VOVEXZA-561788 format. One line per 2 residues: their letters; for each residue x negated, y, z of C-alpha. Coordinates in steps of 0.5 Angstrom, whole numbers, plus 500, padded with zeros to 3 digits. Layout:
a) X Y Z ~ ...
REM end
This chain:
mi) 500 500 500 ~ 498 507 499
si) 498 513 503 ~ 498 521 503
sg) 497 527 507 ~ 497 534 505
if) 501 535 498 ~ 504 541 494
vc) 511 541 492 ~ 515 545 489
li) 522 543 487 ~ 525 547 481
tf) 531 550 478 ~ 531 555 473
ss) 526 556 467 ~ 523 561 463
tn) 526 563 456 ~ 525 568 450
iv) 527 576 453 ~ 532 575 458
tg) 534 581 463 ~ 535 579 470
tt) 539 584 476 ~ 537 584 483
eq) 540 578 486 ~ 538 575 494
qp) 533 569 493 ~ 537 562 495
si) 532 558 502 ~ 528 554 498
pr) 523 548 501 ~ 516 551 502
lr) 511 550 498 ~ 505 546 502
gl) 498 548 500 ~ 498 555 497
qg) 497 556 504 ~ 492 564 505
ns) 492 564 498 ~ 494 571 499
ng) 492 577 495 ~ 493 582 500
kn) 500 585 497 ~ 503 580 502
ng) 510 584 502 ~ 512 579 508
kr) 511 573 504 ~ 506 566 507
gk) 501 565 502 ~ 503 570 497
sn) 500 570 491 ~ 501 573 483
mk) 501 568 478 ~ 495 566 475
kp) 497 563 469 ~ 503 560 465
ct) 507 554 468 ~ 510 548 462
vq) 518 549 463 ~ 521 542 464
vr) 528 541 464 ~ 530 534 469
ae) 536 532 466 ~ 540 528 473
lk) 546 522 471 ~ 551 524 476
ip) 555 518 479 ~ 563 517 477
ng) 566 519 483 ~ 561 520 487
sg) 559 525 493 ~ 560 532 490
aa) 559 529 483 ~ 564 529 477
eg) 562 528 470 ~ 564 536 468
ds) 559 538 473 ~ 553 542 471
de) 547 536 471 ~ 541 540 468
tm) 536 543 472 ~ 529 547 470
vc) 522 545 473 ~ 516 549 471
ev) 509 544 471 ~ 505 549 475
dp) 497 550 472 ~ 493 548 478
qd) 490 554 479 ~ 497 556 482
ad) 497 548 486 ~ 491 549 490
gk) 487 545 484 ~ 493 539 484
tn) 495 537 478 ~ 502 535 476
ml) 506 539 480 ~ 512 542 480
ak) 516 549 483 ~ 522 552 483
ln) 524 558 479 ~ 527 563 483
md) 531 568 479 ~ 538 571 478
si) 544 567 476 ~ 545 572 470
qq) 538 570 468 ~ 540 562 470
qh) 546 562 465 ~ 541 566 459
lm) 537 561 460 ~ 541 555 459
el) 544 558 453 ~ 537 558 450
ir) 536 551 452 ~ 542 549 449
ig) 542 552 442 ~ 533 550 441
kv) 530 557 444 ~ 527 554 450
es) 524 547 450 ~ 522 542 455
gq) 515 541 455 ~ 513 545 450
st) 516 552 454 ~ 511 556 458
yf) 514 561 463 ~ 508 566 465
dp) 508 573 468 ~ 502 576 472
da) 508 580 476 ~ 511 573 478
iv) 509 572 485 ~ 508 563 487
te) 509 563 495 ~ 509 557 500
eg) 517 557 498 ~ 516 558 490
if) 515 561 484 ~ 519 569 485
lp) 520 573 479 ~ 520 579 479
pn) 527 583 480 ~ 530 587 475
ka) 525 585 469 ~ 527 581 463
vv) 524 574 463 ~ 519 572 457
tr) 518 564 455 ~ 513 563 450
kk) 512 555 445 ~ 505 552 447
ek) 501 552 441 ~ 501 545 437
kn) 494 547 433 ~ 487 546 437
ng) 484 552 433 ~ 478 551 440
kg) 481 557 443 ~ 484 556 450
kk) 488 550 453 ~ 492 547 448
ns) 496 541 448 ~ 492 534 449
qr) 492 529 443 ~ 496 524 446
el) 501 529 447 ~ 502 532 440
ny) 502 525 437 ~ 507 522 444
ye) 512 527 443 ~ 513 531 437
ng) 510 525 432 ~ 515 521 436
en) 511 515 438 ~ 515 515 445
ra) 519 512 441 ~ 516 506 437
gt) 509 501 438 ~ 508 497 444
kn) 509 501 450 ~ 507 500 458
yl) 511 502 462 ~ 510 503 470
vv) 514 502 476 ~ 513 505 482
ri) 516 501 489 ~ 516 508 494
td) 515 508 502 ~ 517 514 505
gd) 514 517 511 ~ 520 514 516
nk) 518 507 512 ~ 523 508 508
ar) 524 503 502 ~ 528 499 497
se) 529 492 500 ~ 528 489 495
na) 520 486 494 ~ 516 488 488
it) 517 481 485 ~ 525 482 485
ms) 524 489 483 ~ 519 487 477
dd) 525 482 475 ~ 530 487 475
if) 527 492 471 ~ 522 487 466
gt) 526 480 466 ~ 519 477 469
tn) 523 472 472 ~ 530 470 470
dp) 534 477 470 ~ 538 476 463
in) 540 483 461 ~ 534 489 464
lk) 530 494 462 ~ 525 490 456
sq) 530 486 453 ~ 536 492 452
me) 531 496 449 ~ 528 491 445
ac) 534 489 443 ~ 537 496 441
sy) 531 497 437 ~ 530 491 434
nk) 523 490 437 ~ 521 496 434
li) 519 499 441 ~ 517 494 446
vd) 516 495 453 ~ 511 491 457
pa) 510 491 465 ~ 504 497 465
pl) 497 492 467 ~ 493 496 474
pv) 488 493 477 ~ 489 485 481
ek) 488 489 487 ~ 494 494 485
ea) 499 491 482 ~ 504 489 488
ap) 508 485 481 ~ 507 484 474
gv) 508 493 472 ~ 510 494 480
le) 505 499 484 ~ 507 500 491
vk) 505 507 494 ~ 506 509 501
ve) 507 517 502 ~ 508 521 509
ak) 513 526 505 ~ 520 523 508
ln) 527 522 504 ~ 532 525 509
sp) 529 531 510 ~ 531 538 506
dg) 531 536 499 ~ 526 530 501
vy) 526 526 495 ~ 524 531 490
lv) 518 533 496 ~ 516 526 496
en) 517 526 488 ~ 511 530 488
av) 507 527 493 ~ 508 520 490
tq) 505 524 483 ~ 499 526 487
qi) 497 519 491 ~ 498 514 485
qq) 493 520 481 ~ 489 519 488
el) 489 511 488 ~ 488 510 480
ni) 483 515 479 ~ 487 518 474
tl) 491 524 471 ~ 498 522 470
pg) 500 519 466 ~ 494 516 463
df) 495 509 460 ~ 502 509 462
dq) 508 511 456 ~ 513 511 462
vl) 512 512 470 ~ 519 510 473
yv) 518 512 481 ~ 524 508 485
ve) 526 511 492 ~ 531 507 497
dc) 536 512 497 ~ 537 520 498
yg) 540 524 504 ~ 544 531 504
dd) 549 535 501 ~ 545 535 493
cg) 545 527 492 ~ 551 525 488
ya) 547 523 482 ~ 545 515 480
ay) 538 517 477 ~ 533 523 474
ay) 529 524 468 ~ 525 529 464
yn) 526 530 458 ~ 520 528 452
hw) 517 527 459 ~ 513 521 463
rs) 518 521 469 ~ 523 518 471
ly) 526 518 479 ~ 532 512 481
ra) 535 512 488 ~ 538 507 491
qy) 541 500 487 ~ 541 504 480
yk) 534 502 479 ~ 536 495 477
ht) 542 498 472 ~ 541 496 465
gv) 545 502 463 ~ 543 508 467
lm) 535 505 466 ~ 537 505 458
he) 539 513 459 ~ 534 516 463
ig) 529 513 459 ~ 533 515 453
hn) 532 522 457 ~ 524 521 457
lg) 525 519 449 ~ 528 526 447
ma) 536 525 447 ~ 540 530 452
hs) 547 527 453 ~ 552 525 450
gg) 559 528 451 ~ 567 526 450
ld) 573 528 446 ~ 574 532 453
ga) 568 537 453 ~ 564 534 459
ty) 558 533 459 ~ 556 526 458
td) 565 522 457 ~ 563 520 451
ht) 562 512 453 ~ 561 510 446
gl) 553 509 447 ~ 548 511 454
mg) 547 517 453 ~ 555 518 455
np) 555 516 463 ~ 553 508 462
ly) 556 501 465 ~ 552 500 473
gd) 551 493 475 ~ 545 489 474
dl) 546 485 469 ~ 551 491 465
gr) 548 494 459 ~ 548 491 452
mc) 551 498 449 ~ 546 502 445
fn) 546 510 443 ~ 552 514 438
pa) 551 515 431 ~ 547 521 433
ks) 542 519 438 ~ 541 513 434
af) 540 517 428 ~ 535 521 432
ig) 531 516 435 ~ 529 512 428
wy) 530 505 428 ~ 535 505 423
dd) 532 509 418 ~ 532 504 412
ki) 540 504 413 ~ 542 511 414
it) 545 516 408 ~ 544 524 408
id) 551 527 405 ~ 550 534 404
lr) 556 538 405 ~ 555 543 401
qs) 557 539 395 ~ 562 536 393
hs) 563 529 396 ~ 568 524 394
qv) 566 516 395 ~ 567 511 400
hr) 562 508 403 ~ 561 501 406
ly) 559 502 414 ~ 556 496 419
gi) 555 496 426 ~ 549 497 430
sd) 550 490 432 ~ 549 488 425
yg) 543 492 422 ~ 538 486 423
ss) 543 482 417 ~ 541 482 410
ss) 548 483 409 ~ 548 490 412
sl) 546 496 408 ~ 548 502 411
vn) 549 504 418 ~ 550 511 419
ir) 552 517 415 ~ 549 523 416
le) 553 529 414 ~ 548 535 412
tg) 552 542 415 ~ 547 547 414
ln) 548 550 420 ~ 545 548 427
ed) 550 542 428 ~ 550 537 423
yy) 556 530 423 ~ 554 523 425
vg) 559 517 423 ~ 558 510 425
fn) 562 503 426 ~ 562 502 433
ra) 562 494 433 ~ 563 492 440
tg) 559 485 439 ~ 552 482 440
in) 547 487 442 ~ 554 493 443
eq) 558 488 446 ~ 559 491 452
nd) 561 498 449 ~ 566 502 454
ea) 570 506 448 ~ 573 505 441
dn) 570 498 440 ~ 570 497 433
ev) 573 504 430 ~ 570 509 427
ti) 566 514 431 ~ 564 520 428
tk) 560 524 433 ~ 557 532 433
aq) 550 534 434 ~ 542 538 433
nt) 538 534 431 ~ 530 536 431
fs) 525 531 430 ~ 523 531 437
fs) 529 532 441 ~ 536 531 440
yq) 541 536 443 ~ 548 535 447
sr) 552 531 443 ~ 560 531 442
lq) 565 525 440 ~ 570 528 435
ah) 574 523 433 ~ 574 514 433
li) 578 513 428 ~ 582 506 428
qg) 584 503 421 ~ 589 509 417
es) 586 514 421 ~ 583 521 419
ka) 580 527 422 ~ 579 534 418
ld) 572 536 419 ~ 571 544 421
pi) 570 547 414 ~ 563 548 411
gs) 564 554 407 ~ 570 553 402
rt) 570 545 402 ~ 573 542 408
ft) 572 534 408 ~ 576 529 411
it) 574 522 414 ~ 578 516 413
ae) 577 509 415 ~ 581 506 410
ti) 578 500 411 ~ 576 495 418
ni) 575 488 418 ~ 571 485 424
na) 573 478 420 ~ 568 478 416
dp) 561 476 416 ~ 558 481 418
sy) 564 486 419 ~ 564 492 417
ad) 569 498 416 ~ 570 503 409
vc) 569 509 410 ~ 572 515 405
it) 568 522 406 ~ 572 526 401
dt) 573 534 401 ~ 578 533 394
gn) 583 527 397 ~ 581 522 394
cd) 576 516 394 ~ 572 513 388
an) 571 506 391 ~ 564 506 388
pp) 559 504 393 ~ 555 511 393
sp) 547 511 392 ~ 543 515 397
tt) 542 523 398 ~ 538 527 401
vt) 537 534 403 ~ 532 539 399
pt) 529 543 404 ~ 530 550 402
pa) 523 553 401 ~ 519 559 405
pt) 520 565 402 ~ 514 568 398
sa) 512 574 397 ~ 505 578 394
cd) 504 580 402 ~ 498 579 406
dm) 497 580 413 ~ 494 584 417
ag) 486 581 416 ~ 483 579 423
wt) 490 581 427 ~ 491 576 433
ds) 497 577 438 ~ 495 578 446
yg) 495 571 446 ~ 489 569 441
ds) 495 567 435 ~ 495 569 428
cd) 500 570 424 ~ 499 563 422
wy) 503 560 429 ~ 510 565 427
eq) 510 562 421 ~ 511 556 425
yd) 515 558 431 ~ 519 563 429
st) 525 564 423 ~ 523 568 418
gc) 524 576 420 ~ 522 573 427
ps) 528 574 431 ~ 525 571 436
yg) 518 574 438 ~ 517 578 433
ey) 517 585 437 ~ 514 582 443
wa) 506 579 445 ~ 503 585 441
np) 495 586 440 ~ 492 589 447
dt) 488 593 444 ~ 491 596 439
gv) 499 595 441 ~ 500 591 433
tp) 506 586 435 ~ 508 580 430
nm) 513 584 426 ~ 507 589 424
ac) 503 585 422 ~ 505 579 419
cw) 509 578 412 ~ 513 573 416
cg) 515 577 421 ~ 517 583 416
gg) 510 587 416 ~ 504 586 413
ss) 501 588 406 ~ 500 596 407
lt) 498 596 413 ~ 491 597 414
ss) 487 595 420 ~ 488 602 424
pa) 496 604 423 ~ 500 609 425
lr) 504 604 430 ~ 511 605 430
pt) 515 604 436 ~ 517 598 438
ls) 523 594 443 ~ 518 590 446
pt) 519 590 453 ~ 516 592 460
sa) 517 584 462 ~ 513 582 457
pt) 506 579 459 ~ 500 583 455
ls) 493 577 456 ~ 488 578 454
pt) 487 570 450 ~ 481 568 457
sa) 487 569 462 ~ 492 564 458
pt) 492 559 455 ~ 493 559 447
sa) 501 558 446 ~ 505 556 441
pt) 519 549 446 ~ 519 537 450
s) 524 532 455
REM end
């Protein structure tokens, strides 16, 4: 067993984002940070261990899985919390520590909206303000000052701190969603000797099926992916391995204390790193923390995980529920929740990113069409139809459970809208690997979501259709498409659904050729970027072409060069500037708020947000 004394800890709620103005509001009571005592810079203002923020922190979004009818929980309750991974310079040299960002409710609402629309990405956006105060009680943002976040740089150009190549491959390139991966389970004992009653051998069996558990995380992940993602118990040194893939850790932090679960989580992170002499995740692809239980008023969840990240946490018996495990690892792989027809957060029970099945051997279920399109396991049997063009065709769909059949040719249809969100159509065949599906068995399902390569945002179930039923989609320009389940045949082998997709009211029964959408090329011109210009992070105009839209509506007015005051929308063609500007232009007025940090390249990572 591993013990620990002295931890740096900080729970987090809401994070930073593009530009959000705030209001003065009394800061909530929060747990104290341990390890920052005595870091005063002389501007104490009555707070112990006060220090101005030195380095950007990485925004992480933690998604909780609320327990139906659980204590204080409901499926419609808020489920996302913003946390910030503090730079070691703000954490007494410790890594992977989380800190709460204290801000007012108006800022929080704006930040959540920016996450929803993709302006802030978990694991890829950073927050920094040199006037923010790091204390024993958390990070306090300056009142009445705009909140600015920035996306981390993805290109390693040798300037400042960049994402590691492993991080880029793992999250940005989707390598965590395919291949053979090592998953580590951590059986935790707290300072009151509270630990799950199951021993390490049982825990290994519950999660990996190492003895005789028939339905578990390993078996279902491999089944849904058709062995494109193999889950292996992580190898450990012989003296550390309590059971295949299981490490036992003891910490002094106590679960039965204010915000005890989060204190224990950070303490465990530190102890694993110390004991194994690594910086997490090291060679582990996912790390699953298992605590005895949660105590207090904020315990209405079964588990939580961080989007596009390596860490998830499970309380009580929920670690052995296959549906819960698949759901949480789904977050780690880049998937947000799936909402139902009622508009609640995760009431789409046609897939595991809705509120899943609860039980040790309940979990033979996969993901809805939107999430299935994102995960990439079925790409050879998915087509894209451009709804900006007329289309009238019957398509024969097969279920994910029959993806492996040589007779099945199509399991998912993406309907490209040209807007942020697209539609996805599938046949929800409830058999085999999807036999414990919880809604709309053997029906045609339509979901809507925004998918990028690295993240699948909140999806919404639009309809589920029995044979003969139709659903009219929202108009796309002057076109209105209707989807009809013309035939559903569950007696065929494999079963199928014939689906008519039309904007004319009539469908041609001949099977179509797959349609792809040609990306709109970036605008070109003879414009020249200002020679030698860089922003306050040391980045050139290339960064804005990669991380902002044409005209730079998100970042064009910010991060002016600290010497010249020239902003991106003055220097960069992509942002509407460039060309006629010289190296010493007459500065025109900008909208850059006083809160946007102006940093020298040596004082902050070159940052270019995802998890």
